[in-house]
C-alpha positions in Angstrom: -15.0 13.1 -7.0 -15.4 10.9 -10.0 -12.3 8.8 -9.3 -12.7 6.7 -12.5 -12.3 9.9 -14.5 -9.4 11.0 -12.3 -7.6 7.7 -13.0 -8.4 7.9 -16.7 -7.0 11.5 -16.8 -3.9 10.3 -15.0 -3.5 7.6 -17.5 -4.0 9.9 -20.5 -1.9 12.8 -19.2 1.3 13.4 -21.2 2.8 14.8 -18.0 2.0 12.6 -15.0 2.4 13.5 -11.4 4.3 11.0 -9.3 2.5 9.0 -6.6 5.0 7.7 -4.1 3.8 5.8 -1.0 4.9 8.7 1.2 3.5 9.0 4.8 5.8 8.2 7.7 8.6 10.7 6.7 6.0 13.3 7.7 7.3 12.8 11.3 10.4 14.8 10.4 8.4 17.6 8.9 6.4 17.9 12.1 9.5 17.5 14.3 8.2 14.4 16.2 9.0 10.8 16.5 7.1 8.0 14.6 5.6 7.0 18.0 4.2 10.5 18.4 3.0 10.7 14.8 0.8 7.6 15.1 -0.3 8.3 18.7 -3.3 10.5 17.5 -5.5 10.9 14.5 -4.8 14.6 14.6 -1.0 14.0 14.3 -1.5 11.6 11.4 -3.7 14.0 9.5 -1.3 16.9 10.1 1.5 14.7 8.7 -0.5 13.9 5.6 -1.2 17.6 5.1 2.4 18.6 5.7 3.5 16.2 2.9 0.8 17.5 0.6 2.1 21.0 1.2 5.7 19.9 0.5 5.3 17.8 -2.7 3.2 18.0 -5.8 2.1 14.3 -5.7 -0.9 12.8 -7.6 -2.5 11.8 -4.3 -2.0 11.7 -0.6 -1.7 8.3 1.2 -2.4 7.6 4.8 0.1 5.8 7.2 0.9 2.4 5.7 1.1 0.7 9.1 0.6 -3.0 8.4 0.4 -3.9 12.1 -2.9 -2.1 12.8 -5.3 -4.7 11.5 -3.3 -7.6 13.1 -3.4 -5.8 16.5 -7.2 -5.5 16.2 -7.3 -9.3 15.9 -5.3 -9.7 19.0 -1.7 -9.9 17.8 1.1 -8.5 19.9 2.8 -5.4 18.5 6.3 -4.1 19.0 6.6 -0.3 18.8 9.7 1.9 18.9 10.3 5.6 18.7 11.3 5.9 15.1 10.2 2.7 13.4 6.9 1.5 12.0 5.3 -0.9 14.5 5.7 -4.6 13.8 3.9 -7.8 14.8 5.6 -10.1 17.3 4.8 -13.8 17.5 1.5 -15.3 16.3 -1.9 -16.2 17.7 -3.1 -19.0 15.3 -1.5 -22.4 15.6 -4.3 -24.8 15.0 -7.6 -25.1 13.1 -9.3 -24.7 16.5 -7.5 -21.4 17.0 -8.9 -20.3 13.6 -12.4 -21.4 14.5 -12.1 -19.3 17.8 -10.7 -16.2 16.1 -12.9 -13.3 16.8 -13.5 -10.7 14.0 -13.1 -7.3 15.6 -15.4 -4.4 14.9 -14.0 -1.4 13.0 -12.9 1.0 15.7 -11.2 -1.5 18.0 -7.6 -1.0 18.9 -6.1 1.5 16.5 -8.4 1.0 13.6 -10.7 3.9 14.7 -7.7 6.2 14.9 -6.8 5.4 11.3 -10.3 6.1 10.0 -10.5 9.4 11.9 -7.1 10.4 10.6 -8.3 10.0 7.1 -11.5 11.9 7.8 -9.4 14.8 9.2 -7.0 14.6 6.3 -9.8 14.9 3.8 -10.8 18.2 5.4 -7.2 19.5 5.2 -6.3 18.2 1.7 -8.6 19.3 -1.0 -6.4 19.7 -4.1 -5.8 15.9 -4.7 -7.4 12.6 -3.8 -6.8 11.1 -0.3 -6.2 7.3 -0.2 -6.3 5.1 2.9 -3.7 2.4 3.4 -4.6 -1.1 4.5 -3.1 -4.6 4.6 -4.1 -7.4 2.2 -5.9 -10.6 3.3 -3.0 -13.1 2.9 -0.5 -10.7 4.4 -2.8 -10.2 7.4 -3.5 -13.9 7.8 0.2 -14.6 7.7 0.9 -12.2 10.5 -1.7 -14.0 12.7 -0.5 -17.5 11.8 3.3 -16.6 11.4 4.9 -15.4 8.2 7.1 -18.5 8.0 4.6 -21.1 9.2 1.9 -19.9 6.9 3.8 -21.1 3.9 3.9 -24.6 5.2 0.3 -24.4 6.4 -0.9 -23.6 2.8 0.2 -27.1 1.9 -0.4 -29.0 5.2 -3.3 -27.2 6.8 -5.1 -25.3 4.0 -8.5 -25.4 5.8 -7.0 -23.5 8.7 -5.6 -20.9 6.4 -8.9 -20.5 4.6 -10.8 -20.1 7.8 -8.5 -17.2 8.8 -8.7 -15.7 5.4 -12.5 -15.7 5.5 -12.5 -13.8 8.8 -9.9 -11.2 7.8 -11.6 -10.7 4.5 -14.9 -9.9 6.2 -13.1 -7.4 8.5 -11.2 -5.7 5.7 -14.4 -5.1 3.7 -15.9 -3.4 6.7 -12.7 -1.5 7.4 -12.3 -0.2 3.9 -15.9 0.8 3.7 -15.4 2.8 6.9 -12.7 4.8 5.1 -15.0 5.3 2.2 -17.7 6.5 4.5 -15.5 9.3 6.0 -14.5 10.7 2.6 -11.5 8.7 1.4 -11.2 8.6 -2.4 -9.7 5.2 -2.5 -7.5 2.6 -0.8 -4.1 1.2 -1.4 -4.1 -2.4 -0.3 -0.6 -3.8 0.5 -0.4 -7.6 -0.1 3.4 -8.1 -0.1 3.5 -11.6 1.4 1.4 -12.9 -1.5 4.5 -12.1 -3.5 6.4 -15.0 -2.0 3.7 -17.6 -2.9 4.1 -19.8 -5.9 2.0 -19.0 -8.9 -0.1 -22.1 -8.2 -1.0 -20.9 -4.7 -1.5 -17.2 -5.2 -4.9 -17.6 -6.7 -6.2 -19.8 -4.0 -4.8 -17.9 -1.0 -4.6 -14.3 -2.1 -6.1 -13.2 -5.4 -9.5 -14.7 -4.8 -9.9 -12.9 -1.5 -8.5 -9.6 -2.8 -11.1 -9.9 -5.6 -13.9 -10.3 -3.1 -12.7 -7.2 -1.2 -12.3 -5.1 -4.3 -15.8 -6.1 -5.6 -17.3 -5.1 -2.2 -15.6 -1.7 -1.9 -14.6 -0.1 -5.2 -17.0 2.3 -7.0 -16.8 5.2 -9.4 -16.1 7.4 -6.4 -13.6 5.0 -4.7 -10.6 3.4 -6.2 -9.0 0.1 -5.2 -5.3 0.1 -5.8 -3.3 -3.2 -5.4 0.3 -3.2 -4.1 2.7 -6.1 -4.1 6.5 -5.8 -3.7 7.2 -9.6 -3.6 10.0 -11.4 -5.5 7.6 -13.6 -7.6 5.3 -10.9 -8.9 6.5 -11.2 -12.5 5.4 -14.9 -12.4 1.9 -14.1 -11.1 0.8 -11.1 -13.2 -2.3 -13.0 -14.5 -3.5 -13.8 -11.0 -2.8 -10.3 -9.8 -4.7 -8.8 -12.7 -7.7 -11.1 -11.9 -8.3 -9.2 -8.7 -10.1 -6.6 -10.8 -8.3 -3.7 -9.0 -8.5 -0.2 -10.6 -4.7 0.2 -10.6 -1.6 -1.7 -9.6 1.6 -0.7 -7.7 4.8 -2.8 -7.6 8.0 -2.9 -5.8 11.6 -2.9 -7.0 12.2 -6.7 -6.5 11.6 -7.0 -10.3 12.0 -4.4 -13.1 8.7 -2.6 -13.5 8.9 -3.2 -17.2 8.4 -6.9 -16.5 5.0 -6.1 -15.1 4.1 -3.4 -17.6 4.7 -5.9 -20.4 2.1 -8.2 -18.9 -0.6 -5.6 -18.1 -3.2 -4.1 -20.5 -2.3 -0.7 -21.9 -5.5 0.9 -20.4 -4.5 -0.2 -16.8 -2.4 2.2 -14.7 0.8 0.5 -13.3 2.9 2.3 -10.7 6.4 1.8 -9.4 9.3 1.3 -8.5 12.2 3.5 -7.2 13.7 1.5 -4.3 12.5 2.9 -0.9 15.5 1.3 0.9 18.3 1.8 -1.6 17.4 5.2 -2.9 14.9 7.0 -0.6 16.6 5.8 2.6 20.1 4.9 1.6 20.8 6.9 -1.5 21.9 10.5 -2.2 20.2 13.2 -4.2 22.5 12.4 -7.1 21.8 8.7 -7.1 18.1 9.3 -6.6 18.1 11.6 -9.7 19.9 9.1 -11.8 17.7 6.1 -10.8 14.5 8.0 -11.2 15.4 9.2 -14.6 16.6 5.8 -15.6 13.3 4.1 -14.7 11.3 6.9 -16.4 13.4 6.8 -19.6 13.1 3.0 -19.8 9.3 3.0 -19.3 7.4 6.2 -19.8 7.6 6.4 -23.6 7.0 2.7 -24.2 4.2 2.4 -21.6 1.9 5.5 -21.4 0.0 3.7 -18.6 3.1 4.0 -16.3 3.2 6.3 -13.3 6.5 6.8 -11.4 6.4 6.0 -7.7 8.4 4.6 -4.9 8.6 0.8 -4.9 6.9 0.6 -1.5 6.2 2.6 1.6 9.1 5.1 2.1 10.8 4.5 5.5 10.3 7.1 8.3 14.0 8.1 8.4 14.4 8.6 4.7 16.2 12.0 4.2 13.9 14.6 2.7 16.7 15.7 0.4 16.3 12.4 -1.4 12.5 12.7 -1.7 12.9 16.2 -3.0 15.4 14.9 -5.5 12.9 12.3 -6.6 10.2 14.9 -7.4 12.8 17.2 -9.0 13.9 14.3 -11.3 10.3 13.7 -12.3 9.9 17.4 -13.2 13.2 17.3 -15.1 12.1 14.3 -17.1 8.8 15.8 -18.2 10.4 19.2 -18.9 12.5 17.5 -21.6 
């Protein structure tokens, strides 16, 4: 598939399909727990296919599990029945730890399962692109160093942070290219922790490494989509844009209009109905109202805007709310 043409067509279309980051709620569709969903590649692919059958989305997105890559590097993971796994503790405390950090091969831990899930999903879903979901370099490094300590380390031990970033960047390039090799049409890279960096640090510790990953993976047949849902994104738009990503996806920490105003008109920007307030905690009525509000504020003024969730939709989000989101999108364009 010529994905550059697909993206241009999405940009140009007067009626655009929504592209929420929707994967883990497939557990409800399959009648299984999150733990069961992620236990096999077959279950994950079946979940993606079930969502594609349920909603008319612009693309299908694989499980956005940001613990997978950290686990492959040796991090401890906490898993529960109905929550996305999380990283516990840290494995990097000193520069010597960073020197000793081993770069895993793609296929270790659960990384092979994720790649196989996308391969199977590409066989099942043929009416829209299939995107893999991966973590960004700073967000991965922070999980290995500790999400609080890494902020201090950027000032006090920058060499240690850069050594970890070099290693995770090398791994992420291989990991994304493995997804490309099995048929994925692109990748959505989640770099949320970069959103808490100051504008003076984000270039050095995130955007430069994201740019290297994007340059090594994207092509006419494979899109690189950047996601950040941090609080400071409206202050780092120039740095984010320097990553050279094909499209950008933002959370609800700031109004999406703040980002659209800073991005070129020919660049697709996606966002930002709250996954926690609306998809998880809202009602069909509040979802309809908020989706229509965001579209009315942005779609006419910014033709490069594509409505989406602000981030990965939680596993326990009621499907009534997700259905109301898609119904509101259809209602808006029907006007």
